[in-house]
C-alpha positions in Angstrom: 22.1 25.0 54.6 19.3 22.9 53.3 17.0 21.2 55.4 16.1 17.6 54.9 12.9 16.6 55.5 12.6 12.6 56.3 9.1 11.4 55.7 9.7 8.1 56.8 8.9 7.9 60.6 8.8 4.2 61.0 11.6 2.9 63.4 14.2 1.1 61.4 17.7 -0.6 62.2 20.7 -1.7 60.8 19.6 -5.1 60.5 16.6 -4.1 58.5 18.6 -2.1 56.2 20.8 -5.0 55.9 17.9 -7.2 55.0 17.0 -4.8 52.3 20.2 -4.4 50.8 19.9 -8.3 50.5 16.5 -8.3 49.1 17.2 -5.8 46.6 20.3 -7.9 45.5 18.1 -10.9 45.1 16.1 -8.7 42.9 18.6 -7.6 40.8 18.4 -3.8 41.8 21.9 -3.8 43.3 24.8 -5.7 42.0 26.9 -8.2 43.7 29.7 -5.5 44.2 27.4 -2.7 45.5 25.9 -5.1 48.1 29.6 -6.1 49.3 30.2 -2.4 49.4 26.9 -1.2 51.0 26.9 -4.1 53.8 30.4 -3.1 54.6 29.3 0.2 55.6 26.4 -1.2 57.4 29.1 -3.4 59.1 31.1 -0.5 60.3 28.1 1.6 61.4 27.0 -1.5 63.8 30.6 -1.9 65.0 30.6 2.1 66.0 27.3 1.5 67.8 28.4 -1.5 69.9 31.4 1.0 70.9 28.8 3.2 71.8 29.7 5.8 69.1 26.8 7.2 67.5 28.8 9.8 65.7 30.7 6.9 64.0 27.8 5.1 63.2 26.1 8.2 61.7 29.3 9.1 59.5 29.3 5.5 58.1 25.5 5.7 57.5 26.2 8.9 55.7 28.8 7.1 53.5 26.3 4.5 52.9 23.7 7.1 51.7 26.7 8.8 49.5 27.5 5.3 48.0 23.9 4.5 47.1 23.1 7.9 45.4 26.4 8.6 43.7 27.4 5.3 42.4 24.5 4.0 40.3 26.8 1.4 38.7 26.4 -0.6 41.9 22.7 0.4 42.7 21.0 0.6 39.3 17.5 0.1 40.6 15.6 3.6 41.6 13.6 1.9 44.1 16.3 0.1 45.8 18.3 3.7 45.7 15.1 5.8 47.0 14.3 3.2 49.8 17.7 2.3 51.2 18.8 6.1 51.3 15.3 6.9 53.2 15.8 4.1 55.7 19.4 5.2 56.3 18.2 8.8 56.9 15.7 7.5 59.2 18.2 5.7 61.0 20.6 8.8 61.4 17.6 10.6 62.4 17.0 7.9 65.4 20.5 8.3 66.4 20.0 12.1 67.0 21.7 12.9 63.7 20.6 15.3 60.6 21.0 13.4 57.5 22.7 15.1 54.6 21.1 15.8 51.7 21.2 12.7 49.2 
């Protein structure tokens, strides 16, 4: 098992990650389809948090990371991929989870 080192220690939130998706979409680093897909993952993570399920939120955040990394067609901008993965990993850590390798 490979340990992940999360360098970002600034607290984040689902809303902050959502704002980054919108910002990178406007800058052309995320496609319209990619933004829609990623925002859906964030909405599902927030819904799980609202129900008190951190495990569910972590699962959706991990899917967000997987989509960001594996589907470059949706997130062609390298900066966007790196920042979004970093923020989602930080959010998982804040929720008490251990982010999987990107």
